[in-house]
N, C-alpha and C positions, 0 to 999 in steps of 0.2 A: 504494500500500500504506500504510494508515493504522494505526499502532500505538497511537494514543491511544484510551483508553476514552471513551465518550460521557458527557456530563454526567449523564444518567440513570443510567448504570452506576456512575459515581463516587458519586453521591448515594445510590444503593441500598446500595453497599458500606459507605459511611460510616455509614449508618443501621443496618445490621446490626451493624457493629463496635461502635458506641456502645451499642446495645441489649444486645448480648452482654456487653460490659464491665460494664454496669450490673447486669444480672441475675446475672452470675456473679462479681461482685466478691468475695464471701465464700465462693464455692464451693470445696469441698475434694473431691478425687477419692475416691469411695467405692465399695465393692463390695457395699454393702447394697442389695438389690433395691428396697426401698421408696424409698430416697434416689435411686437411679438413675432410678426412674419420676418422681420430683419434678423431677429435672434435665431429663428429657425434656419435661416440661410447660413448663419455662422455655424450652427450645429451640423448642418448638412455638409459644410465645407470640411469638417473633421471626419465625415463619414458616419456620423451617429444615426442618421435617419435610415440607413440601409445595412446595419450591422449583420442581420441574419437573413438578408435577401441575397439571392444568387448574384454571382458576378455577371451573369448574362443580363441581368436587369440593373446593373450598376451598383450592386451591393458588395459586401465583403465576403459573403458566403460562410459566415460563422455559425457554429453550433450554439446550443443553449449556454454552456459554461462560458465560452469565449464572449458571447453576447453579454452575459452577466458581468464579466470582468470589464468589458468596455463601458457599460453603464455605471459600474462602480467607480471607474476612473472619472467619468463625467460628473457624478455626484460629489466626488472628492474635490474636484477643481472648479466647480461652478456653484455659486451660492444661491442661484435662482432655481430652487427645487421645483417650482411650478413648471418652468421650462423643461427641466430634466424629466419630470413626471409626464408632461405632455408628449415629449418625443418618445419616451418609452411606451406609453399607451398606444400611440400611433403605430409603433413598430410591432408590438406584441399582441395587442387585442384586435388589430386591424390588418396590418400587412401579413402577419403569419396566416390568418385564415384565407386571405386572398391567394397567398403563395401556395398553400397546401390544398385548397378546395375550390379555387376559382377556375372558371373555364379558361381555355387557352386564350381566347379573345379578350376576356376581362383582364387576365394577367398581363398580356401585352399592352393593353390600354392603360393600366393603373400602376403596375409595380415599378416601372422605370421612374415615373414621376414621384412615386412614394419614396423610393430609395434616394432620389436626388433632393428631396425636401420641397419639390415644386408642387406636389400634391400632399396636402396635410389631411390626415384621416382622423375621424372621431368614432368612438364606439358607442352606438346608440342601442343599448339593450335595456337599461333600467327604466322602469315606469313607476308612477306614484305608488302602485299597489304590487309591484313585482321587482324585487331586487335579486337576491340569490335564487329565488324560486322562479325559474324561467317558465315553469308550467302555468304561472298566473298571468303572463303577459296578455294584453288585450288588443294590441296592434294586429291587424289582419292583413293577409295577402291573398287576394282572390285571383285565381287563374283566368286569363283572358287570351284572346288570340295573339295579342302583342307581347304578352309576358304576364305580369302580375300588377294588380292595383293595390297599393299599400294605403292603409288608413289607420291612423292612431297617433299617439303622442308619446315621446320619450323624454325623460328628465335626467338631469345631471350628465349631460353629454360632454365629455372632455374634448377640448379643442373646437367645439361647435362653431363659435363666432368666426373662426379663421379657417374652418375645415372646407376642403374641396370634395370630399367623399366620406360617406358614412358606412360603417358595417353595422347592420341592424338585423333584428330578429322579429319575425311575425308569425302568427298562427295561420297555417294553410289547411289544417284539418282539425276543427274544434273538438272532434270526438276522440282524438288520439292522445290528448294530454301532452306529455313530454315529447312524444314521437310525432306530434302534429305541428311542431315549430320548425320553421325553415329560416335560413340565413341568406342575407343579400348584401351586396355592395351597391350603394346608392349614390351616384354622383349628385352633388349639390345643385348642379345646373338643371336637373330635371324639373319639369313643372310639378308643383304640388309639394315641394320641399320648402318648409318654412322654418327658419331659425329665429328663435326668440332673442331678447336682449341678454347680454352677459349677466350671469348670476353674481351676486355679491357674496363673497366667501371669506372665511376666517383666514385662510392661508392658501398656499400654492397659487398665489396670485398671478404668476407668470404663465399659468395654464388657464386660459379662458374656458368657461363652461356655460352652457345654455340648454334650454329645452328645444327639442326639434319635433315639428309636427309634419306628418305626412297626410296631405289632403287629397285623397284619391290620386296618389302619385303613380303613374304608369311606369313600371320598371321593366325594361326589356329582359327576356329570359336569360340572356347571356350573363346577367349579373347575379343569378342564383348561385350560391356557394354550396357545393356538394349536391346531394339529391334532396328532393322534397322530404321533409320530416327529419333531416339530419342536423337541424339547427342546434338542438340541445347538445348533441355530441360535439359539434364544432365549437360552441361556446365553452364547453368544459375544456376542450383542448387548448383554446386560446387562453383560458384562465390559468392552465397549468404553466404556460410560458410566462404569463404576466406575473403570477404569484412567485415564480422562481426568479426570472430575470429582472423585472422592474424593481423588486425590493433590494436588489444588489446596489442600486443607486443610494439607498439609505445606509448601506454599509460604508459607502464613500463619505456620506454626510457625517456619520458617527466618527469616522477616523479623523476627518477635518476638525470636528467639534472637540474630540479628545485632545488633539494637538493644541487647540486654542486654550483649553482648560489647563493643560500642563504649563503652557507659556504664561498664562495669567497667574497661576498660583505660585510659580517659581519667581515671578517678578514682584508680586505684591507682598509688602511686609506689614506685619502687625505685631505689636508687643515685642519689637526688636528682632523679629525673625521672619523668614519667608513663611507664608501660610502653608506652603506645601510640606513644611516640616511638622505640621500638626497631624496627628494620626487620623482625626476625623476627616481631614481634607484628603490625605493620601489614600486612605481606604476607600473613600467615595470614588476617587479616580480609578483605583484598582478594580472596583466593582463595574465601573463603566467599561473598562478594557475587557473584563471577563465576559460581560454581556455581548460586546461586539464580536469577540473571537468565537464565542459559542454559536452565535447566530450565523456567522460567516461559514463555519464548518457545515451547519445544517443546510444552508442555502447552496453552497458549492456541491454538496452531495446530491441534492435534489436536481440540480441542473445537470450534473454528470449522469444521473439516471435517465434524464430526458434524452441525452445524447446517445445512450445505449438503447433507445427505443422503449424505455420503461417509464410510463407515466404513473409514478408511485404516489397515490393520493395522500397517504400518510406523510411521506417525506416532504411533499410540497406544502401541505397544511402546517406541519411542524416548522418548516423554514419560514413561511409567511408569518406565523404567529410569533416566532422567536424574534425575527427582525423588527416587526412592528412594535412589539412590547418593549424591546430593547431601545428602539429609537425614542419612544415616549419617555421611558424611565431615564435614559441618558440625557435627554433634553431638560427634564426637570432637575436632574443633578447639576447640569451645566448652569441653569438659572441660579441654583443655590451657591455654586462655586463663584460665580461672578458677582453675587450680591446685588446691590442696587443697580450696578452697571448693566447687569443682565436684563433688567427691565427696560432699558433704553434701546430705542430702535437702532442707534448707531453701532452697537456692538454686534448686532445680528443674532444674538442668542434667543431673544423672544420670537424672532421670525422662524428660527429653527424649530422651536417648540410648536408654533402654529402650523408649520409644514409637516411636522411629524404626527400631530394628533389624529389626522384622518386616516393614518395607515392602519389603524385597528378596525376601520369601517370599509374603505374601498377595497375592491377585488375580493369581497367576501369578508364579513365581520369575523372578529376573533371567535365569537360564539359559534359561527358556522364552521370555522376551521376545527374547533374542538369537537363539534358533532361529527365531522368527517373522521377525525382521529379515533374517536370512541367507536364509531360504526365499523371502521376497519379492524378494530380490536375485538369485534364481536359483541359489543355492548348494545 
């Protein structure tokens, strides 16, 4: 069992980190759609929007673990976690389904633009009454001679205000439950696609989100992903990639955060000594490091299993839970270590906390992950 990254992996991660640090040195998180698109072009210039897409389509052709390593480097070197999240969601919950289940025509039309960052994608699955329970979605897709007519509304669609294409899920057979859901790639330019105003969020502000409504939107048959009724399985597959690879970005954030805490506590003096010399401080930092490294091992293993063709539900759920809970706990510890300064926007610590809090909710809540782990254990 070899836990060492290969020289190629280390070199690639170092290159991504250096390029991101250079391109985003003066970057400020913005909710302006035009500025968000410019930031996406910078991310695309580093190759981040096509990490796991084939070289044929302009991507890097990386597997799950190498994609995770790239996103970890992105999260380590870029403080705009909203942008990092948006790029990762575009890649994992949208590009991956098109790559693996799209028709040849749809793949040719969409993937090159997605890899280049010219086409931004949004995942339109969640509805007001359907989150992790895909069987409860109410958006419908009715077969016609031209394709499908989509009708319904999606909520919390990441990237929606700047998106050019959506991967969405709709009921094609109301009597079949989970097996009656189908997946589609829907270009924004189609008549009947209505994007609402940007949602006001607590954090991840560099990733714009909105509601998306399909008003009798006619979607050509070439945009159906997989077969009719396979939408549930496609969604689960995309979530395996998202829960594994996307959360690697938070490993990068935690590593950057840890370095900031070490720097802060070794420079700040109280009672005639560095505060890092107080056990209450040093042990808090030690706990932060322990959480980070434990979560990293679980996530790397889950991604390695994906590369072996094994979608291990337990491994992915444990990794997602470990990373998200570590990110929240470490951010709270960082606030404590920085004291009053951590509450100020200039230090970036309070922004880290706001960006980490939703990790226990998106891509499936912690409670859902624990249910999956328990179910796989036979409970």
